[in-house]
C-alpha positions in Angstrom: 51.5 118.5 78.6 50.7 118.8 82.3 50.1 115.0 82.7 53.7 114.3 81.6 55.5 116.7 83.9 57.4 116.5 87.2 57.9 113.2 88.9 56.2 110.1 87.7 56.6 107.1 90.1 56.9 103.6 88.7 56.0 100.9 91.3 56.5 97.1 91.0 53.4 95.0 90.5 53.5 92.3 93.2 52.3 89.0 92.0 52.3 85.3 93.1 54.2 82.6 91.4 51.4 82.1 88.9 51.4 85.7 87.8 48.3 86.8 89.7 48.4 90.4 90.9 48.4 90.9 94.7 45.9 93.7 94.6 46.1 94.4 98.3 49.9 94.9 98.2 49.7 96.9 95.0 47.0 99.2 96.5 49.2 99.8 99.5 52.2 100.8 97.3 50.1 103.1 95.3 48.5 104.8 98.3 52.0 105.4 99.7 53.1 107.0 96.4 49.9 109.2 96.4 50.5 110.4 99.9 54.0 111.5 99.0 52.5 113.9 96.5 54.2 112.8 93.3 52.9 114.3 90.0 51.8 111.0 88.4 52.1 107.2 88.7 53.5 105.1 85.9 51.6 101.8 86.3 52.7 98.7 84.4 55.9 100.2 83.1 59.1 98.0 82.9 59.4 98.2 86.6 55.8 97.1 86.8 56.6 93.9 84.8 54.0 94.6 82.2 55.6 92.2 79.7 55.2 89.3 82.2 51.4 89.7 82.8 48.4 88.5 80.9 45.8 91.0 79.7 43.4 90.0 82.5 46.0 90.6 85.2 47.0 93.9 83.6 43.3 94.9 83.7 43.1 93.9 87.4 46.2 96.0 88.1 44.6 99.1 86.4 41.3 98.6 88.1 43.1 98.3 91.5 45.0 101.5 90.8 41.9 103.4 89.8 40.1 102.2 92.9 43.0 103.2 95.1 44.3 106.5 93.7 42.0 107.3 90.8 41.0 110.9 90.8 43.7 111.7 93.4 47.0 111.1 91.5 47.1 110.8 87.7 47.7 107.3 86.5 49.7 106.5 83.2 49.3 102.9 82.1 51.8 100.9 80.1 50.1 99.2 77.2 53.0 97.7 75.3 52.4 94.3 73.6 53.9 92.2 70.8 50.8 92.5 68.6 49.2 95.8 67.6 45.7 94.5 68.2 46.6 93.4 71.7 48.1 96.8 72.5 44.9 98.4 71.2 42.9 96.2 73.5 45.1 97.1 76.4 44.7 100.8 75.6 40.9 100.4 75.5 41.0 98.5 78.8 43.0 101.3 80.4 40.7 104.0 79.2 37.5 102.1 80.3 39.0 101.6 83.8 39.6 105.4 84.0 43.3 105.8 83.3 44.6 109.3 82.7 47.3 108.5 80.1 49.1 105.7 78.2 52.7 104.6 77.9 53.7 102.6 74.8 56.9 100.7 74.0 57.4 99.0 70.6 57.7 95.4 71.8 58.7 92.9 69.1 60.4 89.6 68.6 61.3 90.6 65.1 63.3 93.9 64.8 61.0 96.6 63.6 61.4 99.2 60.9 60.5 102.8 61.6 57.3 102.7 59.4 56.1 99.7 61.4 56.6 101.5 64.7 54.9 104.6 63.3 51.8 102.6 62.2 51.8 100.7 65.5 51.7 103.9 67.5 49.1 105.5 65.3 46.8 102.5 65.7 47.2 102.3 69.5 46.9 106.1 70.0 43.6 106.1 68.1 42.3 103.1 70.0 43.2 104.5 73.4 42.0 108.1 72.9 44.1 109.2 75.8 47.3 111.3 76.0 50.1 108.9 75.1 53.8 108.9 75.9 56.3 107.3 73.6 58.5 104.8 75.5 62.0 104.9 74.0 63.6 102.0 75.8 66.2 100.4 73.6 67.7 98.4 76.5 64.6 96.2 76.5 63.0 96.6 73.1 66.2 96.8 71.0 64.5 99.6 69.0 65.9 103.2 69.2 63.8 106.1 68.1 65.4 108.6 65.7 64.7 112.3 66.3 62.8 112.3 63.0 60.6 109.4 64.1 59.8 111.1 67.4 59.0 114.2 65.5 56.7 112.4 63.1 54.9 110.5 65.9 54.4 113.8 67.9 52.1 115.0 65.1 49.7 112.1 65.7 46.6 113.0 67.7 46.9 112.0 71.4 50.7 111.5 71.2 51.9 114.1 73.8 55.2 113.0 75.3 58.4 110.9 75.0 60.2 109.0 77.7 63.8 109.0 76.7 66.8 106.9 77.9 69.9 108.6 79.1 71.9 110.1 76.2 75.2 108.3 75.7 77.3 111.4 76.0 75.2 112.9 78.8 74.2 115.9 76.6 70.7 116.4 77.8 70.5 120.0 76.8 71.7 119.3 73.2 69.3 116.4 72.8 66.3 118.4 74.1 67.2 121.2 71.7 67.1 118.7 68.8 63.9 117.1 69.9 62.1 120.4 70.5 63.0 121.4 67.0 61.2 118.3 65.7 58.1 118.4 67.9 55.2 120.7 68.5 55.2 123.3 71.3 54.1 121.7 74.5 55.3 118.3 73.6 56.8 116.8 76.8 60.4 115.4 76.9 61.2 113.3 79.9 63.9 110.8 81.0 64.3 107.5 82.7 67.5 106.0 84.0 67.5 107.1 87.7 71.2 107.7 88.0 70.9 110.4 85.4 67.8 112.1 86.8 69.6 114.9 88.6 71.4 116.0 85.4 68.3 115.6 83.3 66.2 117.7 85.6 68.8 120.4 86.0 69.1 120.6 82.2 65.4 121.4 82.0 63.6 118.2 81.1 59.9 118.1 81.6 59.6 114.8 83.6 61.5 112.2 85.5 60.1 108.8 84.9 61.5 107.3 88.1 62.0 103.7 89.2 63.0 104.5 92.7 60.0 106.8 93.3 57.9 103.6 93.1 59.2 102.7 96.6 60.9 105.9 97.9 58.5 108.5 96.5 59.2 111.2 99.1 63.0 111.1 98.6 62.7 111.1 94.8 60.2 114.0 95.0 62.6 116.0 97.2 65.3 115.7 94.4 62.7 116.7 91.8 61.5 119.7 93.6 65.0 120.9 94.4 65.9 120.7 90.7 62.7 122.5 89.6 63.7 125.5 91.7 67.4 125.3 90.6 68.8 124.4 94.1 71.9 122.7 92.7 73.5 122.1 96.1 70.4 120.3 97.4 70.1 118.2 94.2 73.7 117.1 94.5 73.3 116.3 98.2 70.3 114.1 97.5 71.8 112.5 94.5 75.0 111.6 96.4 72.8 109.9 99.0 71.2 107.8 96.2 74.6 106.8 94.7 74.8 103.4 96.4 71.3 102.5 95.1 72.2 103.7 91.6 75.3 101.4 91.7 73.1 98.5 92.6 70.7 99.3 89.8 73.6 99.3 87.3 75.1 96.0 88.5 71.9 94.0 89.1 69.2 95.9 87.1 66.7 98.1 88.8 63.9 95.5 88.3 65.6 92.9 90.6 66.8 95.5 93.1 63.3 97.0 93.5 61.9 93.7 94.8 64.7 93.5 97.3 64.0 97.1 98.4 60.3 96.4 98.9 61.3 93.4 101.1 63.9 95.4 103.0 61.4 98.2 103.8 58.7 95.7 104.8 56.3 97.0 102.1 55.6 93.7 100.5 57.1 90.2 100.0 57.1 89.2 96.3 59.6 87.7 93.9 60.1 89.0 90.4 58.4 86.9 87.7 60.4 83.9 86.5 62.8 83.5 84.8 64.0 86.6 86.6 65.6 85.5 89.9 65.5 87.4 93.2 68.6 89.3 94.2 70.9 86.9 96.1 70.5 87.1 99.9 74.2 87.8 100.1 73.4 91.2 98.5 70.7 92.2 100.9 73.1 93.8 103.4 74.2 96.1 100.5 70.6 97.0 99.8 70.0 97.9 103.4 73.1 100.0 103.7 72.1 101.8 100.5 68.7 102.5 101.9 70.2 103.8 105.1 72.2 106.3 103.1 69.0 107.7 101.5 66.8 107.5 104.5 69.3 108.8 107.0 
């Protein structure tokens, strides 16, 4: 379970208009995350725009990551794809490049049944032969994992963790009790949805799969470490500083806002992949003000 614990930082994947990865910019972002001391890097997650990239570009991104931070910070690679055989190929690519773990979402144009998702995960886990995290992201995939399906998948060899969305009623503790009753000892339960991270960590989740840590790793790590030692006052202080950014995430979507943050910080200049449009310039002042709150 140690791969899927603590803070996992999810960076954007800078590309040009044709979808070619800017390997130099990506390496700089990854090195910055590594130097902050996060527990892992989530490469090619939703924030990394995996669904917009070809297999070849995804392979280039993984190779860039392993050349930059491989052996220094564990790298978990997203391998979601519409077809099972394509996801299997992506899993093999990640393993051959030296990735430490995999992240798999059940992408589909046609709504999937639970048995279809089960067989898809079993096939990809077998192909990848690396620790794999279930990516429960109904906001993008339109598929919601039942507790029973997570429990069933957790029995598959190599399936070691789940990345959960924020529970609708905010009952992290109750949800984790239910999931731990369905899954083996040591199975990792983590959460995404940055504005719920403080509550999730204080409730005892194993991991925060963080969007903002992809660009503000030190600040996200400070929140994580404070929660891990039970410093509620410090967690609340840091989370309050993040509130303007969380508000922007909710209004515009974290994907768009992250590109604006990268530009505002001078880390890289890249637009999100079309048809996603950049954040309007009229909103950049709000982004900079929100960053000032976090960075002091």
